[in-house]
N, C-alpha and C positions, 0 to 999 in steps of 0.2 A: 504495500499498498504505498502511496506519493505520502510524503511529509507534507501536507500543505497547512493554511489555518484553518481552513474546513476540518482536515483530518486530526486535527491536533487539539482543536476545540471539543471534537465527539471522543476522545481519546482522553484529552482532562477531566473527564464527567464522570471516569469512573472513580466509587466511592476511595477514598485514604485519607487518615488522618492521622496530620505527622504526631509523632514522640513527641509526648509534654515535658519539660524540664522537669524535675522536680520542684516543690512550692520555693525551695531554700534558696535557688537560683531564682528566682522573682519575687524577694523578700531583702524586705532594709526593715529591721529592728520590729520585725513579725507581720511586715502588710505585707501580703502574698499576690501573685497574681498570676494564677494557673487557667492562661489565657492563650489559644494557640496563635491570634494575631500580634500577642507581643512578641516583640524583639529586645533584645540584648546588648549591651546599658543602653536604661533608659532613664534620663536624667528628669524629666515631668512628664504629667501628664497633659496631653495634645489629641490634636483629632487623627493624628495619626499611630501615632506612638503610644499607649495609653497603659496604665495598671488597669488590672483588671480586680475582680470582687477580693474583699481582702480575707484574712482569718479572722475570728472573730476570738476575743480574751474579753469575757463580761467582769464587771464588777459582781460584788456578793451584793446583792438586797437583803438590806437590815436594818430591821425597824428601827428607826433611832428612837423610838416613845415620844411623849408629849415633846409639844415645844415650849422651849425652855429661852427665855428672856434673855438677851443680850443684850451690849454697847450698843448707842444710837439707836434703840428700837425708841419709840414714841406708845408711851403707854396714857391710854386712859383712864380718869379717874372721874367716876360721875357720883355727885347727891341725892338724895331722895325728895322728888317737892314738896313745897312746904316749909319753915322755919323749921332749921333746928342748929344747934351748937356746932354744926360742923360750917354749914354756909354762912354763921358769925364770923366765923373767921375771915378778918379781910385779905388777907397771904394765900389760905386753899383756895378759896372758891369766890370768883365776882359775884355780888348780888346776881345780876342779872344773866350769869349766865352757870350755869350750874354742873357745865359738862368744863375737865380744863386738861391738856395734853402735859405731860412729862416727859423729857428724850432723856433716858439709863445716859449717866457721863461716862468717861472713862474708868473711871473707877469701879463702876459696874453699880452707884446709887441713881437715887434720884432724890434731888432737893427741894421740901413742900416747904413752905416759910410756914415760920412760926409752928411748924411738927416737928422738921430737919430731916434729916437725910436717914432715906432707906434704901438698903443693900437689896436690890431685886436681880442682880445680873446672873442666871446659872441655875434661876427657880422654875419652877412652869410658875402657870397662871393661878393655879389652887394655890400655889403654894405661895406665891408673893399675892393672894389676897389674905392668905394668915398671916402673915410680916406685917402686912397696913394693918390689918385689925390688931394686934399687939403693939403697937405705938398710938395708934389712938386713945386705943386704952389707956395705956401708958401715960397717955395726957392728958387723959379725962377727958378728953372727946368723946362722942357718939358716936359708936362707927357705922355708922346705917352709910352703904357708901356701893357700887359697883366700879369695877376694875376689868378692862380688855384692853390687849395688844391693837391700837392704831396705825401703826405703821411696822413695816416689818425687815429692818435694816440690817440686822444683826447678821443675818446667817445669808450666802449668796451663792448664786454659782454663775462663773462667767461664759457664755456664749461666743465663737469667734469664728472665722476660716471663714468658708463660703456659706456662708447667709447675709441675709439684704439687710438688717440692720444687729451687727455688733450688739449685744445686753450684757446688763447685769440681772439674772433673775431672782428675785428674794425667794425663801425657803420658809414657808409659814408652814401652821399647823398643819393644812393640808400637802399632802402629798405630792413632790414636784418630778415628773416625769423624763423623760427625755427628750419626747416629741411636745410636750405640750412646749420643754423650756427651745426648742427650736422654734416652733412657734411663735415664741414669744420675740424672737430675733425675727420676725418675718421670714421664716423657711429655708430650706437649701438651696442656694443660688447655685451649684452646679448644675451642668448641661445633663449629663448624666449619673443616675445615679447606681449602677453598675461598675462606673471605674471612681467611685467614692469613699472613704474612709470617714468614722466619725470615731475621734479620738479624745478619750477621757482621763484627766490626770488627778488622782487620788491616792491623801495620805503616801509618795514616796513610788506609788505603783504605774505602771501606764495601764490602760485596758483600753480595748478597740470592738468596732463595729463594722462592719459594712453596712452603705447607708441604707439599704434598701428591708435592713431586717431591721431597723430602729420603729418600724410602721406594723411592723406583728407581734403575737403575744410572745416567742424569741427571742427579741429585741428588747424587748420590757424591763429601764432601768430608770431606777429609783435615784436621784442626784442628793448630795445629803451638802454640808457648807463645805466649801471654799474648793469644790467641784471646779474643773477647768475643761471645758469643754472644745475641739476643734474641731472644725468640721475642715478635711483633708480630700484636695485632689490634685497633691504631688506625691512622685513616688519617694523620696528624700523627705526627710522629716524635721529637716530645719525650720520653715516656718512654723510648722508642729512646736517646734524644741522650743524653740525664740518667745510663740504666746505662752507657753503652761512658766517658761520662765522670767516674761514680765509679767505672769497674774502671782509668783511668789512672790515677786518684789511690789507688791502692791499689797496683795493680804496678809505676807509675814510685819510682825509687829516688830520682834527682836533681831536686830543682826543677826546673833547666834543661830535663830531659827531659820534665815532665808538662810545663811550659808549648809545651814541640814538637811534642808528642801531639794537646794541646787544639786546638793552632792548625792541625795537620796532622785532624783532625775534621771542623774547622768550615770550612775549606777545600772537604772533600771534601762535604756539604752545604750548603756556598755552590755553590758549581759546579754538582752537578748542579739547586739550583734555578731557579740563571740558564740551563741548559739546553731545563730545561720552560718556564719563561716564556717563553725562546725561541717555542719551538714553538708554546705554545696563540697569541703574537700575531699568528707568523706565518698561525695559520690562520682568525684574525678578519677580519683584512687578506684573505685569497683570501673568506673567506667576505662579505664587504664588497661584493666586488670583481664577485660571479659566479662564482669561478669554481671553487666549491663547489656538488654537486649537491644540492639541496634537494630535500624533497618537499612537495605543496604541496596545499590544498585552495582552491574559489573563490567565495569570496562574490560574487554578484551580486542586482540588483533592488536594492528597496526599503533600502541600506545607507549608514551614513554618506561607505564609496569602494566602491567596488567593486575589489577587490583579491585579491593572492596573500593566501591566510595559510598561512603555510608553518608543518606539523608540524613542533612542536619534540625534540631530539634526546631518545632512549634512552627514549623513555617516549609515550603514545597522546593525541592531543585527543580530547574533545567537542564535540558537535555548540553545547553552550551555551556552549562557552570559544569556539567563534567568533564567536556569535550576542552573546555579550558583551564581544568584542575591543573597542579602540578603534575598530575601522573597523566595528565591526558594525551591530545594530538601527537604526531613525530611530521608532522607535513614534512619533510622529505621522504619518505618510504609509506604513507599512508597515501591510499586514492579515497581521497576528497569528495568525489562523488556517490563512492560506495561508504554509507554508512546506514549503519540498520539498528535501530533499538527493537529486540524482543520480544514483545510483552504477553505471558500466559492470561488466556480468558478466568474473567472471577466469575463465572456463569458455570455450578458444579455437574453442571448436565454436558459441560462439554471440556469436560476432562482430557487434560493433554494438547488443550487448540495452543497454536499461537497465532499473534497477529504481527509481522514485522512491522514497520514503518518505516519506508527507506528518504535516507536525504543527501542529497547531491549539493555539498557544501561550496564546491565549487560556483553556483549562483547564489548572485546576494542577495535577493530574493528571499529564496528558497531557506539561506543563512539563518536570517532572520525567527522563521516558522522556529530556529530550533530555541532561540530567547522567549519562546512563550508555551513551549511544548514540555509540559512536566514530565517530571518523573515517577514510579510505583516500584515502592518496595518487589526487589528480584528481576528489575529489568534488566536486559544484558544488553547491553553497549557494544557492537560490531563493526571495528574499522577497520575492510578490505587494504591490504597491499598494493602497490602497486604492480602494471607486468615489470617494469624494469626492474623492482623491489624484488621481486623472484628469481631473472634471471643473475641478479647480483650475489643472490645470496642460493644460486644451480653454484656460479662461478664460484663461491668464497667454499662453497662444501670439495669443488671435485680439484682447485687448482692444487691443496695438497696432495692429494694422490698422482695427480702429473705431474709434480716436483719431485717426489718421492720416485715413483717410476722412470723418468729421466736421469735421476743420479743412479738410480740402479743400472741401467744400462750403460753410463758412462765406466761407471767402475767395474762393466763386463769387458 
């Protein structure tokens, strides 16, 4: 069968899936890209070369218990309607306003004029009510009041990266889940969720989840105080790492805490990278020792070396790739008009059937077809020899005999 664009197109329709590299070769610090269209190395995600869906490392979902008041929370203190001793305190509540807000200060307390400072940080709302009740009783003030948190400012999770509106999401008594936090940030702005990873940094550990899984039960993650969420479309983790470092700087109060948190972050990245490096090195060793099953085509005939041509991982190879390989054509001896690709039929009913595709590489137009003709496992690429090559080999083989015979005759 003459190799033309039409026959090449039909040949390429035969089913074939290139072998995939192990996940470690498609990963950096945990991001995996088992996709047949990806190529290595890949610096970042773009329209042509993109990382595929990453592995999942979910943080533990733990019930943190009732909300505990913290610094910067606004506490609303309200008294009952009608005259009361509490209302008559000019500093506690204005006569025209029976509801007053108090911000929890840096020392964890609120300051009520004529009553004093009350430590509330770290207390649940029920415990805070008991603390206010006790101090009012101590001050001989009628303890008729209600207490609530008007503004939740002490516990927060940050959301950044490929979202429409990076934001700080407050942690309230109602659990905050990852998908809700992303909605608060305007949703994911990445063009393709299949190539987007949600990374979560929590308490010195790095977690991640493919973006599409966020909207399933399998990806339902409850966020905790000081969680940092980064929507990442990059293969390298440079942007995510920078974002997490910035959040540590913003949320850590003491220099020692910042240093420890940054060390923990770097440790997580380094440990993950060492694991990936070890997996890659192990695969390379196994490949070199022949312990990994490979797919091959075969170069025979007038080529530099008759050899198995290893088909690449995660992409296809063409006939031109094989012919111009280091072990490919020997143009002086090869008959470029007689190149054949022999292929076994995939139909089990046609056992033993072969198709021979003929390429005339002396024809430039036909040679272009070699660049689109895809190889399949076990293809045999045969390059014929030139007639003069056959004659030269005959001469080479008989010349030693003629010389030997001549020398023998002369000696007689």
